[in-house]
Kinemage of the C-alpha trace (Angstrom):
@kinemage 1
@onewidth
@group {chain A} dominant
@subgroup {mainchain}
@vectorlist {calphas} color= white
{ca unk a 1} P -13.445 -53.841 14.424
{ca unk a 2} L -15.837 -51.151 15.619
{ca unk a 3} L -13.334 -48.350 15.768
{ca unk a 4} L -11.764 -49.175 12.358
{ca unk a 5} L -11.520 -45.912 10.374
{ca unk a 6} L -14.109 -46.070 7.229
{ca unk a 7} L -12.361 -44.505 4.353
{ca unk a 8} L -13.599 -44.356 0.466
{ca unk a 9} L -11.943 -46.001 -2.516
{ca unk a 10} L -11.766 -42.449 -3.958
{ca unk a 11} L -9.942 -41.221 -1.043
{ca unk a 12} L -7.389 -44.095 -1.319
{ca unk a 13} L -6.796 -43.678 -5.022
{ca unk a 14} L -6.283 -39.894 -4.518
{ca unk a 15} L -3.844 -40.426 -1.903
{ca unk a 16} L -1.737 -43.202 -3.452
{ca unk a 17} L -1.940 -41.172 -6.742
{ca unk a 18} L -0.220 -38.423 -4.877
{ca unk a 19} L 2.694 -40.711 -3.678
{ca unk a 20} L 3.183 -41.866 -7.317
{ca unk a 21} L 3.223 -38.353 -8.314
{ca unk a 22} L 5.826 -37.127 -5.911
{ca unk a 23} L 7.890 -40.445 -6.551
{ca unk a 24} L 7.720 -40.139 -10.401
{ca unk a 25} L 8.458 -36.424 -10.545
{ca unk a 26} L 11.478 -36.970 -8.109
{ca unk a 27} L 12.796 -39.276 -10.669
{ca unk a 28} L 11.702 -37.627 -13.975
{ca unk a 29} L 12.537 -33.929 -13.192
{ca unk a 30} L 16.328 -34.772 -12.486
{ca unk a 31} L 17.295 -35.406 -16.203
{ca unk a 32} L 15.759 -32.127 -17.594
{ca unk a 33} L 17.440 -30.047 -14.715
{ca unk a 34} L 20.871 -31.797 -15.310
{ca unk a 35} L 22.406 -29.023 -17.523
{ca unk a 36} L 21.364 -26.613 -14.608
{ca unk a 37} L 22.784 -28.261 -11.675
{ca unk a 38} L 25.878 -29.459 -13.671
{ca unk a 39} L 26.635 -25.844 -14.281
{ca unk a 40} L 25.970 -24.867 -10.713
{ca unk a 41} L 27.989 -27.554 -9.101
{ca unk a 42} L 30.725 -27.802 -11.873
{ca unk a 43} L 29.914 -31.195 -12.821
{ca unk a 44} L 30.604 -32.359 -16.155
{ca unk a 45} L 27.648 -33.178 -18.606
{ca unk a 46} L 28.755 -36.558 -19.063
{ca unk a 47} L 28.115 -37.308 -15.417
{ca unk a 48} L 24.541 -36.365 -15.638
{ca unk a 49} L 23.544 -39.956 -16.778
{ca unk a 50} L 25.368 -41.445 -13.878
{ca unk a 51} L 23.345 -39.147 -11.486
{ca unk a 52} L 20.118 -40.575 -12.975
{ca unk a 53} L 21.494 -44.094 -13.007
{ca unk a 54} L 22.349 -43.733 -9.213
{ca unk a 55} L 18.580 -43.738 -8.402
{ca unk a 56} L 17.642 -46.516 -10.457
{ca unk a 57} L 20.398 -48.821 -9.152
{ca unk a 58} L 19.712 -48.006 -5.716
{ca unk a 59} L 15.682 -48.702 -6.250
{ca unk a 60} L 16.671 -51.897 -7.614
{ca unk a 61} L 18.657 -53.100 -4.731
{ca unk a 62} L 16.206 -51.607 -2.303
{ca unk a 63} L 13.439 -53.595 -3.997
{ca unk a 64} L 15.421 -56.860 -3.660
{ca unk a 65} L 16.185 -56.248 -0.206
{ca unk a 66} L 12.702 -55.189 0.710
{ca unk a 67} L 11.324 -58.343 -0.340
{ca unk a 68} L 12.697 -60.022 2.686
{ca unk a 69} L 10.821 -57.831 4.972
{ca unk a 70} L 8.057 -55.479 3.589
{ca unk a 71} L 5.201 -57.951 4.296
{ca unk a 72} L 6.094 -57.944 7.882
{ca unk a 73} L 4.481 -54.517 8.643
{ca unk a 74} L 1.294 -52.277 8.382
{ca unk a 75} L 1.605 -51.022 4.693
{ca unk a 76} L 0.289 -47.611 5.886
{ca unk a 77} L 3.316 -47.309 8.450
{ca unk a 78} L 5.706 -48.644 5.933
{ca unk a 79} L 4.555 -46.324 3.234
{ca unk a 80} L 4.905 -43.254 5.529
{ca unk a 81} L 8.453 -44.335 6.666
{ca unk a 82} L 9.460 -44.853 2.898
{ca unk a 83} L 7.925 -41.402 1.635
{ca unk a 84} L 9.525 -39.591 4.568
{ca unk a 85} L 12.837 -41.192 3.609
{ca unk a 86} L 12.322 -40.006 -0.072
{ca unk a 87} L 11.372 -36.529 1.063
{ca unk a 88} L 14.634 -36.068 3.401
{ca unk a 89} L 16.876 -37.433 0.298
{ca unk a 90} L 15.112 -35.121 -2.107
{ca unk a 91} L 15.565 -32.015 0.064
{ca unk a 92} L 19.151 -33.368 0.572
{ca unk a 93} L 19.517 -33.135 -3.108
{ca unk a 94} L 18.889 -29.515 -3.226
{ca unk a 95} L 21.600 -29.137 -0.646
{ca unk a 96} L 24.353 -30.938 -2.605
{ca unk a 97} L 27.619 -29.076 -2.910
{ca unk a 98} L 29.195 -31.286 -5.740
{ca unk a 99} L 29.089 -34.643 -7.456
{ca unk a 100} L 29.633 -36.929 -4.544
{ca unk a 101} L 26.945 -35.214 -2.285
{ca unk a 102} L 24.443 -35.305 -5.151
{ca unk a 103} L 25.087 -38.841 -6.120
{ca unk a 104} L 24.759 -39.869 -2.347
{ca unk a 105} L 21.335 -38.071 -2.039
{ca unk a 106} L 19.948 -39.599 -5.281
{ca unk a 107} L 21.068 -43.141 -4.048
{ca unk a 108} L 19.298 -42.556 -0.686
{ca unk a 109} L 16.239 -41.338 -2.643
{ca unk a 110} L 16.297 -44.519 -4.737
{ca unk a 111} L 16.555 -46.597 -1.550
{ca unk a 112} L 13.309 -45.060 -0.163
{ca unk a 113} L 11.530 -44.363 -3.484
{ca unk a 114} L 11.648 -47.807 -4.901
{ca unk a 115} L 9.678 -49.518 -1.712
{ca unk a 116} L 7.269 -46.585 -1.750
{ca unk a 117} L 6.149 -47.505 -5.053
{ca unk a 118} L 5.673 -51.324 -4.290
{ca unk a 119} L 3.923 -50.519 -1.166
{ca unk a 120} L 1.613 -47.916 -3.101
{ca unk a 121} L 0.471 -50.513 -5.581
{ca unk a 122} L 0.224 -53.139 -2.804
{ca unk a 123} L -2.180 -50.794 -1.029
{ca unk a 124} L -4.536 -50.454 -3.928
{ca unk a 125} L -4.490 -54.254 -4.548
{ca unk a 126} L -5.163 -54.800 -1.041
{ca unk a 127} L -8.001 -52.395 -0.470
{ca unk a 128} L -9.878 -52.172 -4.123
{ca unk a 129} L -11.597 -55.223 -5.008
{ca unk a 130} L -10.458 -56.889 -8.169
{ca unk a 131} L -13.613 -56.051 -9.981
{ca unk a 132} L -12.755 -52.327 -9.787
{ca unk a 133} L -8.885 -52.540 -9.561
{ca unk a 134} L -8.260 -51.745 -13.238
{ca unk a 135} L -10.035 -48.604 -12.761
{ca unk a 136} L -8.148 -47.833 -9.789
{ca unk a 137} L -4.679 -48.380 -11.122
{ca unk a 138} L -5.670 -46.568 -14.241
{ca unk a 139} L -6.587 -43.325 -11.996
{ca unk a 140} L -3.193 -43.970 -9.907
{ca unk a 141} L -1.155 -43.999 -13.089
{ca unk a 142} L -2.633 -40.706 -14.151
{ca unk a 143} L 0.148 -39.508 -12.031
{ca unk a 144} L 2.692 -40.090 -14.612
{ca unk a 145} L 0.664 -37.897 -16.980
{ca unk a 146} L 0.298 -35.135 -14.502
{ca unk a 147} L 4.081 -35.398 -13.739
{ca unk a 148} L 4.685 -35.105 -17.657
{ca unk a 149} L 1.990 -32.324 -18.164
{ca unk a 150} L 2.713 -30.187 -15.122
{ca unk a 151} L 5.259 -31.356 -12.977
{ca unk a 152} L 8.333 -31.281 -15.183
{ca unk a 153} L 7.434 -27.948 -16.893
{ca unk a 154} L 6.922 -26.599 -13.484
{ca unk a 155} L 10.390 -27.768 -12.114
{ca unk a 156} L 11.961 -26.163 -15.247
{ca unk a 157} L 10.188 -22.796 -14.431
{ca unk a 158} L 11.035 -22.895 -10.812
{ca unk a 159} L 14.884 -23.560 -11.836
{ca unk a 160} L 14.630 -20.582 -14.006
{ca unk a 161} L 13.271 -18.416 -11.420
{ca unk a 162} L 14.967 -19.568 -8.085
{ca unk a 163} L 17.904 -21.723 -9.298
{ca unk a 164} L 18.181 -25.521 -9.662
{ca unk a 165} L 17.858 -26.158 -6.069
{ca unk a 166} L 14.383 -24.917 -5.686
{ca unk a 167} L 12.578 -27.718 -7.494
{ca unk a 168} L 14.102 -30.250 -5.329
{ca unk a 169} L 12.906 -28.193 -2.213
{ca unk a 170} L 9.406 -27.831 -3.509
{ca unk a 171} L 8.917 -31.558 -4.321
{ca unk a 172} L 10.230 -32.438 -0.829
{ca unk a 173} L 7.597 -30.047 0.722
{ca unk a 174} L 4.886 -31.691 -1.611
{ca unk a 175} L 6.092 -35.082 -0.329
{ca unk a 176} L 5.885 -34.086 3.305
{ca unk a 177} L 2.211 -33.066 2.781
{ca unk a 178} L 1.645 -36.534 1.268
{ca unk a 179} L 3.277 -38.140 4.140
{ca unk a 180} L 0.863 -36.507 6.383
{ca unk a 181} L -1.977 -37.700 4.315
{ca unk a 182} L -0.934 -41.050 4.425
{ca unk a 183} L -0.605 -41.045 8.043
{ca unk a 184} L -3.991 -39.468 8.974
{ca unk a 185} L -6.255 -40.476 5.913
{ca unk a 186} L -5.188 -44.088 5.044
{ca unk a 187} L -6.689 -46.895 7.038
{ca unk a 188} L -4.364 -49.410 8.653
{ca unk a 189} L -3.630 -52.279 6.060
{ca unk a 190} L -2.917 -55.238 8.061
{ca unk a 191} L -4.937 -58.070 6.458
{ca unk a 192} L -1.872 -59.612 4.896
{ca unk a 193} L -0.340 -60.089 8.488
{ca unk a 194} L -3.454 -61.923 9.607
{ca unk a 195} L -3.076 -64.187 6.292
{ca unk a 196} L 0.389 -64.677 7.128
{ca unk a 197} L -0.323 -65.608 10.568
{ca unk a 198} L -2.890 -68.245 9.569
{ca unk a 199} L -2.420 -71.951 8.982
{ca unk a 200} L -0.460 -71.399 5.744
{ca unk a 201} L 3.120 -70.190 6.810
{ca unk a 202} L 4.597 -67.125 5.237
{ca unk a 203} L 6.101 -67.827 1.915
{ca unk a 204} L 10.085 -67.149 1.804
{ca unk a 205} L 11.774 -65.514 -1.052
{ca unk a 206} L 13.213 -68.527 -2.720
{ca unk a 207} L 10.020 -70.301 -2.642
{ca unk a 208} L 8.283 -67.268 -4.243
{ca unk a 209} L 10.710 -66.910 -6.799
{ca unk a 210} L 10.372 -70.844 -7.513
{ca unk a 211} L 6.966 -70.572 -8.427
{ca unk a 212} L 6.027 -70.666 -12.303
{ca unk a 213} L 3.327 -67.849 -12.229
{ca unk a 214} L 5.836 -65.635 -10.538
{ca unk a 215} L 8.575 -66.313 -12.918
{ca unk a 216} L 6.360 -65.819 -15.886
{ca unk a 217} L 5.154 -62.580 -14.545
{ca unk a 218} L 8.536 -61.163 -13.726
{ca unk a 219} L 9.745 -62.089 -17.239
{ca unk a 220} L 6.739 -60.075 -18.666
{ca unk a 221} L 7.626 -57.248 -16.317
{ca unk a 222} L 11.189 -57.446 -17.891
{ca unk a 223} L 9.900 -57.433 -21.423
{ca unk a 224} L 7.579 -54.328 -20.846
{ca unk a 225} L 10.248 -52.415 -19.468
{ca unk a 226} L 13.002 -53.113 -21.943
{ca unk a 227} L 10.545 -52.553 -24.849
{ca unk a 228} L 9.896 -49.136 -23.377
{ca unk a 229} L 13.225 -47.984 -22.310
{ca unk a 230} L 14.963 -49.006 -25.411
{ca unk a 231} L 13.305 -46.016 -26.887
{ca unk a 232} L 12.205 -43.517 -24.207
{ca unk a 233} L 15.618 -42.120 -22.939
{ca unk a 234} L 16.439 -41.375 -26.690
{ca unk a 235} L 13.200 -39.454 -27.664
{ca unk a 236} L 14.591 -36.039 -27.144
{ca unk a 237} L 17.791 -36.570 -29.138
{ca unk a 238} L 15.882 -38.308 -31.820
{ca unk a 239} L 13.453 -35.575 -32.175
{ca unk a 240} L 15.938 -32.839 -32.184
{ca unk a 241} L 18.722 -34.515 -34.074
{ca unk a 242} L 17.027 -36.586 -36.562
{ca unk a 243} L 13.739 -35.061 -37.005
{ca unk a 244} L 14.918 -31.546 -36.382
{ca unk a 245} L 12.180 -30.518 -33.815
{ca unk a 246} L 13.028 -27.179 -32.305
{ca unk a 247} L 14.546 -27.341 -28.659
{ca unk a 248} L 12.161 -24.436 -27.687
{ca unk a 249} L 9.176 -26.522 -28.594
{ca unk a 250} L 10.120 -29.738 -26.905
{ca unk a 251} L 7.925 -29.331 -24.085
{ca unk a 252} L 4.812 -29.120 -26.300
{ca unk a 253} L 4.893 -33.119 -27.230
{ca unk a 254} L 5.109 -34.121 -23.620
{ca unk a 255} L 2.545 -31.551 -22.580
{ca unk a 256} L -0.112 -32.831 -25.509
{ca unk a 257} L 1.021 -36.308 -24.844
{ca unk a 258} L 0.548 -36.176 -21.120
{ca unk a 259} L -2.964 -34.656 -21.642
{ca unk a 260} L -3.786 -37.366 -24.016
{ca unk a 261} L -2.666 -40.144 -21.903
{ca unk a 262} L -4.524 -38.574 -18.813
{ca unk a 263} L -7.753 -39.070 -20.889
{ca unk a 264} L -6.809 -42.362 -22.044
{ca unk a 265} L -6.068 -43.873 -18.706
{ca unk a 266} L -9.482 -43.017 -17.317
{ca unk a 267} L -10.894 -45.054 -20.132
{ca unk a 268} L -8.335 -47.795 -20.058
{ca unk a 269} L -8.889 -48.874 -16.519
{ca unk a 270} L -12.496 -49.640 -16.760
{ca unk a 271} L -12.074 -51.390 -19.979
{ca unk a 272} L -9.517 -53.593 -18.208
{ca unk a 273} L -12.072 -54.594 -15.481
{ca unk a 274} L -14.732 -55.142 -18.307
{ca unk a 275} L -12.689 -57.135 -20.959
{ca unk a 276} L -9.754 -58.378 -19.043
{ca unk a 277} L -5.931 -57.568 -19.109
{ca unk a 278} L -5.117 -60.059 -22.042
{ca unk a 279} L -7.426 -58.323 -24.512
{ca unk a 280} L -6.903 -54.702 -23.575
{ca unk a 281} L -3.064 -55.400 -23.323
{ca unk a 282} L -3.028 -56.878 -26.689
{ca unk a 283} L -4.768 -53.813 -28.108
{ca unk a 284} L -2.429 -51.635 -26.207
{ca unk a 285} L 0.391 -53.710 -27.566
{ca unk a 286} L -0.681 -53.511 -31.214
{ca unk a 287} L -0.938 -49.623 -30.809
{ca unk a 288} L 2.509 -49.635 -29.372
{ca unk a 289} L 3.805 -51.430 -32.591
{ca unk a 290} L 1.957 -49.220 -35.018
{ca unk a 291} L 3.040 -45.975 -33.243
{ca unk a 292} L 6.796 -47.082 -32.853
{ca unk a 293} L 6.738 -48.148 -36.567
{ca unk a 294} L 5.265 -44.691 -37.802
{ca unk a 295} L 7.289 -42.784 -35.357
{ca unk a 296} L 10.693 -44.033 -35.739
{ca unk a 297} L 10.719 -46.010 -39.087
{ca unk a 298} L 8.050 -44.253 -41.333
{ca unk a 299} L 7.495 -40.844 -39.989
{ca unk a 300} L 5.448 -38.818 -42.625
{ca unk a 301} L 6.730 -35.491 -43.174
{ca unk a 302} L 3.195 -34.077 -42.933
{ca unk a 303} L 2.413 -35.359 -39.317
{ca unk a 304} L 2.812 -33.172 -36.421
{ca unk a 305} L 5.149 -34.293 -33.764
{ca unk a 306} L 2.960 -33.909 -30.918
{ca unk a 307} L 0.309 -36.040 -32.726
{ca unk a 308} L 2.578 -39.079 -33.119
{ca unk a 309} L 4.119 -38.421 -29.751
{ca unk a 310} L 0.663 -38.663 -28.237
{ca unk a 311} L -0.097 -41.938 -30.079
{ca unk a 312} L 2.866 -43.335 -28.571
{ca unk a 313} L 2.112 -42.345 -25.006
{ca unk a 314} L -1.533 -43.412 -25.209
{ca unk a 315} L -0.535 -46.761 -26.586
{ca unk a 316} L 1.821 -47.214 -23.782
{ca unk a 317} L -0.707 -46.237 -21.373
{ca unk a 318} L -3.287 -48.675 -22.420
{ca unk a 319} L -0.654 -51.467 -22.320
{ca unk a 320} L 0.772 -50.447 -18.983
{ca unk a 321} L -2.619 -50.358 -17.274
{ca unk a 322} L -3.384 -53.856 -18.542
{ca unk a 323} L 0.039 -55.199 -17.284
{ca unk a 324} L 0.002 -53.631 -13.895
{ca unk a 325} L -3.776 -54.827 -13.191
{ca unk a 326} L -2.884 -58.352 -14.302
{ca unk a 327} L 0.317 -58.469 -12.112
{ca unk a 328} L -1.543 -56.966 -8.963
{ca unk a 329} L -3.565 -60.125 -9.146
{ca unk a 330} L -0.601 -62.693 -9.112
{ca unk a 331} L 0.371 -62.621 -5.443
{ca unk a 332} L -1.801 -63.347 -2.392
{ca unk a 333} L -2.413 -60.657 -0.064
{ca unk a 334} L 0.302 -61.921 2.685
{ca unk a 335} L 3.013 -61.950 0.072
{ca unk a 336} L 2.156 -58.765 -2.081
{ca unk a 337} L 4.421 -56.269 -0.967
{ca unk a 338} L 7.208 -58.895 -1.216
{ca unk a 339} L 6.074 -59.702 -4.742
{ca unk a 340} L 5.719 -55.900 -5.508
{ca unk a 341} L 9.136 -55.228 -4.100
{ca unk a 342} L 11.104 -57.812 -6.201
{ca unk a 343} L 8.828 -56.670 -9.162
{ca unk a 344} L 10.542 -53.171 -8.707
{ca unk a 345} L 13.921 -54.870 -8.809
{ca unk a 346} L 12.914 -56.446 -12.042
{ca unk a 347} L 11.661 -53.232 -13.390
{ca unk a 348} L 14.519 -51.230 -12.658
{ca unk a 349} L 17.042 -53.668 -13.772
{ca unk a 350} L 15.231 -54.288 -17.205
{ca unk a 351} L 14.946 -50.397 -17.485
{ca unk a 352} L 19.028 -50.136 -16.990
{ca unk a 353} L 19.455 -53.164 -19.533
{ca unk a 354} L 17.046 -51.211 -22.030
{ca unk a 355} L 18.893 -48.012 -21.685
{ca unk a 356} L 22.370 -49.974 -22.002
{ca unk a 357} L 21.168 -51.844 -24.990
{ca unk a 358} L 19.977 -48.806 -26.888
{ca unk a 359} L 23.334 -47.071 -26.416
{ca unk a 360} L 24.909 -50.154 -27.993
{ca unk a 361} L 22.350 -49.971 -30.900
{ca unk a 362} L 22.836 -46.159 -31.443
{ca unk a 363} L 25.807 -44.284 -32.898
{ca unk a 364} L 26.604 -40.638 -33.509
{ca unk a 365} L 26.913 -39.930 -37.085
{ca unk a 366} L 29.235 -37.175 -38.413
{ca unk a 367} L 26.269 -35.221 -39.632
{ca unk a 368} L 24.991 -34.861 -36.145
{ca unk a 369} L 22.136 -37.467 -36.503
{ca unk a 370} L 21.897 -40.570 -34.606
{ca unk a 371} L 22.481 -43.794 -36.543
{ca unk a 372} L 20.952 -47.195 -35.608
{ca unk a 373} L 17.342 -45.798 -35.024
{ca unk a 374} L 15.818 -48.626 -37.090
{ca unk a 375} L 17.870 -51.130 -35.161
{ca unk a 376} L 16.639 -49.858 -31.926
{ca unk a 377} L 13.057 -49.453 -33.104
{ca unk a 378} L 13.207 -53.164 -34.309
{ca unk a 379} L 14.372 -54.625 -31.065
{ca unk a 380} L 11.597 -52.787 -29.283
{ca unk a 381} L 8.978 -53.977 -31.527
{ca unk a 382} L 10.158 -57.478 -31.242
{ca unk a 383} L 10.119 -57.358 -27.556
{ca unk a 384} L 6.529 -55.905 -27.667
{ca unk a 385} L 5.391 -58.897 -30.075
{ca unk a 386} L 6.118 -61.265 -27.268
{ca unk a 387} L 3.739 -59.411 -24.847
{ca unk a 388} L 0.343 -60.699 -25.722
{ca unk a 389} L 1.384 -64.233 -25.353
{ca unk a 390} L 2.770 -63.574 -21.958
{ca unk a 391} L -0.372 -61.568 -20.867
{ca unk a 392} L -2.482 -64.618 -21.935
{ca unk a 393} L -0.325 -67.090 -19.960
{ca unk a 394} L -0.321 -65.000 -16.848
{ca unk a 395} L -3.999 -64.353 -16.940
{ca unk a 396} L -4.799 -68.152 -17.384
{ca unk a 397} L -2.597 -68.913 -14.398
{ca unk a 398} L -4.022 -65.999 -12.405
{ca unk a 399} L -7.615 -67.123 -13.000
{ca unk a 400} L -6.978 -70.633 -11.987
{ca unk a 401} L -5.542 -69.660 -8.877
{ca unk a 402} L -8.368 -67.008 -8.026
{ca unk a 403} L -10.858 -70.054 -8.706
{ca unk a 404} L -8.936 -72.239 -6.309
{ca unk a 405} L -8.737 -69.566 -3.697
{ca unk a 406} L -12.423 -68.833 -3.824
{ca unk a 407} L -13.290 -72.511 -3.196
{ca unk a 408} L -10.890 -72.756 -0.395
{ca unk a 409} L -12.314 -69.504 1.611
{ca unk a 410} L -15.822 -69.856 0.509
{ca unk a 411} L -17.024 -71.808 3.637
{ca unk a 412} L -15.482 -69.031 5.986
{ca unk a 413} L -15.935 -65.975 3.945
{ca unk a 414} L -16.069 -62.813 6.007
{ca unk a 415} L -17.296 -59.207 5.610
{ca unk a 416} L -16.042 -56.505 3.359
{ca unk a 417} L -12.702 -54.745 3.993
{ca unk a 418} L -12.052 -51.334 5.584
{ca unk a 419} L -13.468 -49.280 2.537
{ca unk a 420} L -16.839 -47.652 2.744
{ca unk a 421} L -18.460 -49.275 -0.224
{ca unk a 422} L -20.402 -46.290 -1.516
{ca unk a 423} L -17.484 -44.486 -3.397
{ca unk a 424} L -15.587 -45.911 -6.373
{ca unk a 425} L -12.318 -44.882 -7.521
{ca unk a 426} L -13.073 -41.966 -9.950
{ca unk a 427} L -9.982 -39.869 -9.335
């Protein structure tokens, strides 16, 4: 189309990275702020986990429901609506007057935040060619590192200076800027609508879930999330109660680990593009196994905590870039948002299962330490051992499907998509 907006890949990656930053920060800042808003609203500390779980549960349900309709709309418009809903819900969290209103705000945030993530990744997969998609997704995933390095410490500092409500308002304001950026700078993303209107009918939910490649991909998603979230919710307690790491320095491992993963993700994405998700994901999984063993089962007294924490975050970053790049190649364009939405449901459910399982594996000992750390680490490592085989299975299926698609469309191949080809995603 002659009037179609030309946008560089770099601009797309920057905008989608901003979407992910706001979405991730909205989620991860709530737990560190828990003692502050619990005191301010008169909420029992035991309910802080419930507030965090409200977002996850709502995002899981929203992902399941979103699978029925997200592929029917221009992805740019759907993303703008989802982010606007997240912005309003986040601001509402800052206006909460008690546990019920705060829970309601977090539920609404999850309802919009879950689809926003699915749509953001779908846009990257739709607009960035597969040859450069690993680099692009690696750049987008840097948002998690930025949230760890800058977002959470800034939220804590804002709460110290202006009260616990201020971080909610600031994140909402940043989100509003991102919404405007998505509306005015992202190109329309309608290619999946044309694909769905072609001779091949749009795939239904049950048909999608009935495909073996989809099933294997979702099982792989569950394994990745459970292996990580058996450990992640307990890192702070483990470091303080078992290792004796001081509370006033707890920000340091997150800061150093975030910086290390920031650098690693810029390297891991191009490595996935060059060597493939299976090879890079297998290396990442081996690094996760090694860092889990050293960090939880055989931690040397001489090793600084920020060093092993950084190794753990780097290993997970390498593994996750390979995993996300591979799953982005599983669906056709016309079914991508539906696929990603259902994947979001699987991710949130597996996250909840992993956290619940860790609670069953751990026990508070009389001396104040956590018992069952070895069991928790062992289960996580066992799940991680399954991942290389699953990466291999999914990659083989994806390669066969991509070859079949290439043969099918070769006679009628069209021109390039809406992105200007001169800029690659180096954000």
